[in-house]
C-alpha positions in Angstrom: -37.2 18.7 -27.7 -36.1 17.8 -24.2 -32.3 17.7 -22.9 -30.7 14.5 -22.7 -27.9 13.3 -20.5 -24.6 14.0 -22.4 -24.0 9.9 -22.3 -27.2 9.8 -24.7 -26.1 12.7 -27.0 -23.0 11.1 -28.3 -22.9 8.4 -30.7 -22.8 4.9 -29.2 -19.3 3.4 -29.7 -20.8 0.4 -31.5 -22.3 2.6 -34.2 -20.1 3.4 -37.3 -20.9 6.9 -38.4 -19.8 6.4 -41.9 -22.6 3.7 -42.2 -25.3 5.6 -40.5 -28.5 6.1 -42.6 -28.8 9.5 -44.0 -32.5 9.5 -44.1 -34.8 7.8 -41.5 -38.7 7.4 -41.8 -40.9 6.5 -38.8 -44.5 4.9 -38.8 -45.4 6.1 -35.4 -47.7 3.2 -34.5 -49.4 2.0 -31.3 -50.3 5.3 -29.3 -53.9 4.0 -28.8 -52.7 0.5 -27.9 -50.4 2.3 -25.2 -53.1 4.3 -23.7 -55.6 1.4 -23.5 -52.9 -0.7 -21.7 -52.9 1.9 -19.1 -56.5 2.4 -18.8 -56.1 5.9 -20.2 -58.1 7.7 -23.0 -56.4 7.3 -26.7 -55.4 11.0 -26.7 -53.2 10.6 -23.8 -51.3 8.1 -26.1 -51.0 10.7 -29.0 -49.7 13.2 -26.5 -47.2 10.9 -25.3 -46.3 10.1 -28.9 -45.1 13.5 -29.4 -42.6 13.4 -26.7 -41.2 10.3 -28.4 -41.1 12.1 -31.8 -39.3 15.2 -30.2 -36.8 12.9 -28.6 -36.0 10.9 -32.0 -35.7 14.2 -33.8 -33.1 15.5 -31.3 -31.4 11.9 -31.3 -31.1 11.9 -34.9 -29.7 15.6 -34.9 -27.3 14.7 -32.0 -26.1 11.5 -33.9 -25.6 13.1 -37.2 -28.5 11.8 -39.3 -29.4 14.3 -42.1 -33.1 13.9 -42.3 -36.2 12.2 -40.4 -39.8 11.7 -42.0 -42.6 11.1 -39.4 -45.9 9.8 -40.7 -48.1 12.0 -38.7 -51.6 11.4 -40.4 -52.3 9.8 -43.2 -55.4 10.3 -45.9 -57.0 7.1 -44.2 -56.9 8.7 -40.7 -59.9 11.0 -41.7 -62.0 7.7 -41.1 -61.2 7.8 -37.1 -63.7 9.1 -34.6 -64.4 12.6 -35.2 -63.3 13.8 -31.7 -60.1 12.1 -32.1 -59.3 14.0 -35.6 -60.2 17.2 -34.1 -58.0 16.6 -31.1 -55.2 15.6 -33.4 -55.2 18.6 -35.5 -55.4 20.9 -32.4 -52.6 18.9 -31.1 -50.5 19.5 -34.1 -51.2 22.9 -34.1 -50.4 23.6 -30.4 -47.2 21.6 -30.6 -46.0 23.9 -33.5 -46.7 27.2 -31.7 -45.0 25.4 -28.5 -41.8 24.2 -30.2 -41.0 26.3 -33.1 -38.7 28.8 -31.4 -36.5 25.8 -30.0 -36.6 24.2 -33.4 -35.3 27.6 -34.9 -32.5 27.9 -32.3 -31.4 24.2 -32.7 -31.1 24.4 -36.5 -34.2 22.2 -37.4 -35.6 22.7 -40.9 -39.2 21.5 -40.9 -41.2 20.5 -44.0 -44.9 19.3 -44.1 -45.7 17.0 -47.1 -49.2 15.9 -48.1 -52.4 17.5 -49.1 -52.1 20.5 -46.9 -55.1 22.2 -48.3 -57.4 19.8 -46.5 -56.3 20.8 -43.1 -57.8 23.4 -40.5 -56.8 27.1 -41.7 -55.5 27.7 -38.5 -53.2 24.8 -38.9 -52.2 25.7 -42.3 -51.1 29.1 -40.8 -49.0 27.5 -38.3 -47.5 25.0 -40.9 -46.6 28.0 -43.3 -45.1 30.0 -40.2 -43.0 27.3 -39.1 -41.5 26.4 -42.5 -40.7 30.0 -43.2 -39.1 30.5 -39.9 -37.0 27.3 -40.1 -36.1 27.4 -44.2 -32.5 28.3 -43.7 -31.6 25.9 -40.9 -29.2 23.3 -41.9 -28.7 21.0 -38.8 -31.5 18.5 -39.7 -34.3 18.0 -42.1 -37.4 17.2 -40.4 -40.4 16.0 -42.6 -43.8 15.7 -41.3 -46.3 13.8 -43.2 -49.6 15.1 -42.8 -52.8 14.0 -44.6 -50.3 12.0 -46.7 -50.8 8.9 -48.8 -48.3 7.3 -50.9 -50.6 6.6 -53.8 -51.9 10.1 -53.9 -48.4 11.3 -54.1 -47.5 9.1 -57.0 -51.0 10.1 -58.9 -50.2 13.9 -58.1 -46.5 13.2 -59.7 -47.9 11.7 -62.8 -50.4 14.6 -63.1 -47.6 17.2 -63.0 -45.8 15.2 -65.6 -48.7 14.9 -68.0 -49.4 18.5 -67.7 -45.6 19.1 -68.6 -46.0 16.6 -71.7 -49.3 18.5 -72.5 -47.5 21.9 -72.8 -44.7 20.4 -74.9 -42.4 21.3 -72.1 -41.5 17.4 -71.7 -41.3 14.7 -74.1 -42.7 11.3 -73.0 -39.4 9.5 -73.7 -37.6 11.9 -71.5 -39.7 10.7 -68.3 -37.0 8.7 -66.0 -36.6 8.0 -62.3 -35.1 11.5 -62.0 -37.8 13.4 -63.8 -40.3 11.5 -61.8 -38.7 12.1 -58.3 -38.5 15.7 -58.9 -42.5 15.8 -58.7 -42.7 13.9 -55.4 -43.0 15.7 -52.0 -39.5 14.4 -51.2 -37.5 16.1 -53.9 -34.2 17.5 -52.4 -34.2 14.8 -49.6 -31.7 12.1 -49.4 -32.8 8.7 -50.4 -34.9 6.7 -47.8 -32.4 4.6 -46.2 -34.3 3.1 -43.1 -38.0 2.8 -42.4 -39.1 2.0 -38.7 -42.3 0.8 -37.7 -43.3 0.4 -34.2 -46.1 -2.0 -32.4 -45.2 -4.9 -34.8 -47.4 -4.3 -37.6 -46.0 -5.9 -41.0 -46.9 -3.5 -43.6 -46.0 0.0 -44.9 -49.8 1.5 -44.7 -49.5 3.7 -47.9 -46.4 5.4 -46.9 -43.6 6.7 -49.1 -44.3 3.7 -51.5 -42.1 5.1 -54.2 -39.1 6.2 -51.7 -39.2 2.7 -49.7 -38.1 0.8 -52.9 -34.4 0.1 -51.4 -34.8 1.1 -47.9 -34.4 -1.2 -45.1 -37.4 -2.3 -43.0 -37.2 -2.5 -39.3 -40.3 -3.5 -37.3 -40.3 -3.5 -33.6 -43.0 -4.6 -31.2 -42.4 -1.7 -28.8 -45.3 0.8 -28.9 -44.5 4.1 -30.2 -44.7 6.3 -26.9 -42.0 3.8 -25.5 -39.7 4.1 -28.4 -36.6 6.0 -26.8 -33.0 6.5 -27.8 -32.0 2.8 -26.7 -34.9 1.7 -29.0 -33.5 3.6 -31.9 -30.0 2.5 -31.2 -31.0 -1.1 -31.5 -32.6 0.0 -34.9 -29.4 1.4 -36.0 -27.3 -1.7 -35.0 -29.7 -3.9 -37.0 -29.4 -1.6 -39.9 -25.7 -1.8 -39.7 -25.7 -5.4 -39.8 -27.6 -5.5 -43.3 -25.9 -6.3 -46.4 -27.4 -3.6 -48.8 -26.8 -4.6 -52.3 -29.6 -2.6 -54.1 -30.2 -5.8 -56.5 -26.6 -6.5 -57.1 -24.2 -9.2 -56.1 
């Protein structure tokens, strides 16, 4: 989390603090293309992408956004070349070790969501350590979706509800949206207000399928490693010009 000039840490004058999204999620697409455009290995794009995420997290904290969720690794990403997957797992672990002390100092509460049991044991240890060390922080909630799939999350919620019905703890007619959301990974987070996807792709890629129901979606052609505070500022300006009716007139 690098230090920014003071002019960039203050909420821009053309943004209304009362109309900021409480919860922003990002699909960080374009790391490989960024590297390819510069004739660099794909792993260099992932390394640069980490810097963009760190800056966005700091920006959200500075500007008063309550929660940031980042799509770090999907259940489908295991299909990528083995060296790239191994590099990503190592990168996650290294970044956690390197950044944990600063996240603790800055009040970041970090969560990891997804099927974490499939991750390397050493990475699981770093994840558990980071979540325990930041559990009481309150400046911003930072959610990292790792080995995450939206369909899998919904199936897991259904299984949990079915088990409660089977044991008699819950009646089928009592299952409603509130009950369902209690079994999602994102329980306790504010509703998702804004989903940002970089690199121009027009799809949600199995990310937060339940949570995105009434979120505003913003797509930019900017590749993730180039997504900076100016780009985020533009996304927020666009968000604040939307009329959010939630199905009502």
